[in-house]
C-alpha positions in Angstrom: 21.0 -4.7 -48.0 23.6 -2.0 -47.9 24.9 -1.1 -44.5 24.0 2.2 -43.0 26.3 3.7 -40.5 25.1 5.8 -37.6 26.7 9.1 -38.5 28.8 11.0 -35.9 28.4 14.8 -35.4 31.4 15.4 -37.6 29.7 13.5 -40.5 26.5 15.5 -40.7 25.6 18.9 -42.0 26.0 22.0 -39.8 22.2 22.2 -39.4 22.1 18.6 -38.2 25.2 19.3 -35.9 23.2 21.9 -34.1 20.3 19.5 -33.7 22.8 16.9 -32.4 24.0 19.4 -29.8 20.5 20.2 -28.7 19.6 16.5 -28.4 22.8 15.9 -26.4 21.8 18.7 -24.0 18.2 17.5 -23.7 18.7 13.7 -23.6 22.4 13.3 -22.7 23.1 11.5 -26.0 22.0 11.5 -29.6 19.8 8.3 -30.1 20.9 6.3 -33.1 17.5 6.7 -34.7 17.9 10.5 -34.8 21.5 10.2 -35.9 20.4 8.0 -38.8 17.8 10.6 -39.9 20.7 13.0 -40.3 21.9 11.2 -43.4 19.3 13.6 -44.9 19.9 17.3 -44.8 16.2 17.9 -43.8 14.7 14.7 -42.4 15.9 15.0 -38.8 14.6 18.5 -38.3 11.4 17.8 -40.1 10.8 14.6 -38.1 11.6 16.2 -34.8 9.2 19.1 -35.6 6.5 16.5 -36.5 7.1 14.2 -33.5 7.2 17.1 -31.0 4.1 18.9 -32.4 1.2 19.8 -30.1 -1.3 17.0 -29.6 -4.4 16.3 -27.5 -2.7 13.1 -26.3 -0.7 13.2 -23.0 2.7 11.7 -22.9 1.5 8.4 -21.3 -1.2 8.1 -24.0 1.3 8.7 -26.8 3.4 5.7 -25.4 0.3 3.5 -25.7 0.1 4.3 -29.4 3.9 4.1 -29.9 4.1 0.6 -28.3 1.1 -0.8 -30.2 2.3 0.5 -33.6 5.9 -0.5 -33.1 4.9 -4.0 -32.2 2.7 -4.4 -35.3 5.5 -3.0 -37.5 8.0 -5.3 -35.7 10.4 -2.4 -35.0 12.8 -3.7 -32.3 14.5 -0.3 -32.0 11.3 1.6 -31.3 10.0 -1.2 -29.0 13.2 -0.8 -26.9 13.0 3.0 -26.9 9.3 3.2 -26.1 9.6 0.4 -23.4 12.1 2.7 -21.6 10.0 5.8 -22.2 6.8 3.9 -21.1 8.5 3.0 -17.8 9.5 6.6 -17.4 5.8 7.4 -17.8 4.7 5.0 -15.1 3.8 1.8 -16.9 4.9 -1.5 -15.4 6.6 -4.3 -17.3 3.4 -6.3 -17.5 1.4 -3.2 -18.7 4.0 -2.5 -21.4 3.6 -6.1 -22.7 -0.1 -5.7 -22.9 0.2 -2.4 -24.7 2.6 -4.0 -27.2 -0.1 -6.6 -27.8 -2.6 -3.8 -28.5 -4.7 -3.9 -25.3 -4.8 -2.5 -21.7 -6.9 -4.6 -19.3 -5.8 -2.3 -16.5 -7.5 0.8 -18.0 -10.6 0.9 -20.2 -9.7 4.2 -21.9 -6.2 3.1 -22.7 -7.5 -0.2 -23.9 -9.7 1.5 -26.5 -6.7 3.6 -27.6 -4.3 0.6 -27.8 -6.9 -1.4 -29.8 -7.4 1.5 -32.2 -3.7 2.1 -32.8 -3.1 -1.6 -33.4 -6.1 -1.9 -35.7 -5.2 1.2 -37.8 -1.7 -0.1 -38.2 -2.6 -3.7 -39.0 -5.2 -2.5 -41.6 -3.1 0.2 -43.2 -5.4 3.0 -42.1 -8.7 1.3 -42.4 -10.0 1.1 -38.9 -12.8 -1.2 -37.9 -16.0 0.8 -37.2 -16.6 -1.2 -34.1 -13.2 -0.3 -32.7 -13.7 3.4 -33.6 -17.1 3.3 -31.8 -15.5 1.7 -28.8 -12.9 4.4 -28.8 -15.5 7.1 -28.6 -17.6 5.1 -26.1 -14.5 5.1 -23.8 -14.6 8.9 -23.7 -12.2 9.9 -26.5 -13.0 12.8 -28.8 -12.8 13.4 -32.6 -9.7 15.5 -31.9 -8.2 12.5 -30.1 -9.0 10.3 -33.1 -7.3 12.6 -35.5 -4.3 13.0 -33.2 -4.0 9.3 -32.8 -4.0 8.7 -36.5 -1.2 11.4 -36.9 0.8 9.7 -34.2 0.4 6.3 -35.9 1.9 8.0 -39.0 4.7 9.5 -37.0 5.6 6.2 -35.4 5.3 4.3 -38.7 7.9 6.6 -40.3 10.5 5.9 -37.6 9.5 2.1 -37.6 10.1 1.9 -41.4 13.4 3.8 -41.2 14.7 1.5 -38.5 13.5 -1.6 -40.2 15.0 -0.7 -43.5 18.4 0.5 -42.3 18.6 -1.8 -39.2 19.5 1.0 -36.8 21.7 -0.3 -33.9 19.6 -0.4 -30.7 21.0 2.0 -28.0 18.3 1.3 -25.4 17.8 -1.8 -23.3 16.6 -4.5 -25.8 13.3 -6.2 -25.4 12.3 -9.7 -26.1 10.0 -10.5 -29.0 6.4 -10.5 -27.7 5.8 -14.1 -28.8 8.7 -15.2 -26.6 7.3 -13.4 -23.6 3.7 -14.6 -24.2 4.8 -18.3 -24.7 
C-alpha cells in the first residue's frame, strides 16, 4: 500500500486551510482523520457538513452508533476517537466496551440502538427484522431509524478512509476488543 501523509495546513488548498483554522479554534488541533480528508479539494468540507448535519439522535446516542460501527469495521482510529468522545459524553470504560461489542446492558434503549447499528453494519445494510422490531419496541421512532442508518453511513465513510490509508492515531489508543474480553 502506498503511504499517505497527514498533510499540514501549508500542503492543502486555501479552502481546506480555512477549515483547518476553524477546526483548530474549535478543537484545539486538526485531527489526523480530518487532515487526511484534505487530500481532496472537496471531501473534508463535504464530510464535515454531512457529519455535523441535524439529526434526531443526541450526542450520546450518536456515540453508541459510532462505537458499534467502528468496532465492526475494525477502525482503530475511530475507536480511539470515539472512546475519548464517549467518555466526554458520560460513558464509563466498561460501558464503552459493551457499546463496541454492540450492546448496552446498562440501558434498554441504548442496547436496542447498539444492536441495530452493529447488525446493519455487519450485514451491509440488511437489518434483521427482529432487531428492527426490538428497536421500535424500545421507544425509537421511524425518524430515529433513518437517522441511525445515515449515521452508520457517515461512520463507515471515515472507517474506510482510515483503514485504507492507515491514518496515524492522534487520540489515546484502545486495545482490540478481543484482548479486553479475553
